[in-house]
C-alpha positions in Angstrom: -18.1 11.2 -26.9 -18.2 13.6 -28.6 -21.5 15.8 -29.4 -24.2 15.6 -32.5 -22.4 19.1 -33.2 -19.3 18.3 -33.0 -19.9 15.3 -35.5 -21.3 17.2 -38.1 -18.7 19.7 -38.2 -16.2 17.1 -39.3 -18.0 15.6 -41.9 -18.8 18.6 -43.2 -15.3 19.6 -42.8 -14.6 15.9 -44.9 -16.8 16.7 -46.9 -15.4 19.4 -48.0 -12.3 18.4 -48.3 -13.2 15.8 -50.5 -14.7 18.0 -52.9 -11.5 20.7 -53.5 -9.4 17.5 -53.4 -7.1 17.0 -56.8 -6.4 14.1 -57.0 -2.6 13.8 -58.3 -0.7 11.4 -57.4 -1.3 7.9 -55.0 -1.0 10.0 -52.1 -4.0 12.0 -53.6 -5.5 8.7 -54.0 -5.3 7.7 -49.7 -6.6 11.4 -48.8 -9.4 10.2 -50.6 -10.0 7.0 -49.6 -9.7 8.1 -46.0 -12.4 11.2 -47.3 -14.7 9.1 -48.3 -14.7 6.1 -45.3 -14.4 9.0 -42.6 -18.1 10.5 -44.3 -19.7 7.3 -45.0 -18.7 6.0 -41.0 -19.6 9.6 -39.5 -22.8 9.6 -41.9 -24.0 6.2 -39.7 -22.9 7.8 -36.7 -25.5 10.2 -37.0 -27.9 8.3 -38.7 -28.3 5.3 -37.2 -28.4 7.1 -33.3 -25.3 5.5 -32.8 -24.3 4.9 -28.6 -20.8 4.9 -26.5 -21.5 2.2 -25.3 -22.2 0.6 -29.7 -19.0 2.2 -30.6 -17.3 0.6 -27.9 -18.5 -2.9 -28.5 -18.0 -2.3 -32.9 -14.6 -0.6 -32.7 -14.0 -3.3 -30.8 -15.1 -5.6 -33.7 -12.9 -4.0 -35.8 -9.0 -4.6 -33.8 -10.1 -8.2 -33.6 -10.9 -8.2 -38.2 -7.7 -6.7 -37.9 -5.8 -9.6 -36.3 -7.2 -11.4 -38.5 -6.7 -9.4 -41.7 -2.6 -9.0 -40.9 -2.6 -12.3 -40.4 -4.4 -12.7 -44.2 -2.0 -9.8 -45.2 -4.6 -8.3 -46.6 -3.6 -4.5 -46.7 -6.2 -2.9 -48.5 -8.9 -4.7 -46.1 -6.4 -3.8 -43.3 -6.1 -0.2 -44.4 -9.9 0.6 -44.9 -10.4 -0.6 -41.3 -7.6 1.7 -39.4 -9.5 4.9 -40.0 -12.4 3.2 -39.9 -11.6 3.4 -36.4 -9.2 6.3 -36.6 -13.2 8.0 -36.5 -14.8 5.9 -33.6 -11.7 6.7 -32.1 -11.7 10.2 -32.6 -16.1 10.4 -32.4 -15.0 8.9 -29.2 -12.6 10.9 -27.5 -13.7 14.3 -25.6 -9.9 15.4 -27.3 -9.2 16.9 -30.3 -6.4 15.7 -30.8 -6.4 12.1 -32.5 -5.9 13.1 -36.2 -8.8 11.2 -38.4 -7.1 11.8 -41.6 -4.4 8.3 -42.2 -1.9 8.6 -44.5 1.0 5.3 -44.7 3.9 7.1 -43.1 6.3 7.6 -46.6 3.4 9.3 -47.6 3.8 12.1 -45.6 
């Protein structure tokens, strides 16, 4: 699991990116959404002092929710849920090979 210092550093970077983001295209809107969800989730983790076990339970609930959202074809909510899952995965993963920001492949 990442340390509080690493999480705070990532939160600061995400805030900076959001602040500097120029929204000119649909891709930029996805990045904006990604940064906003990332910031909210990281702030929650820091403020609530969420433990690794709690985070794993939340991640499991998000995975379950994803199945429901996919079946119901609720795409926007699925996108938001996936971004939140990526943040939890990043925090839980000691390596830095997980990128948080997610943009649909057609915009990469």
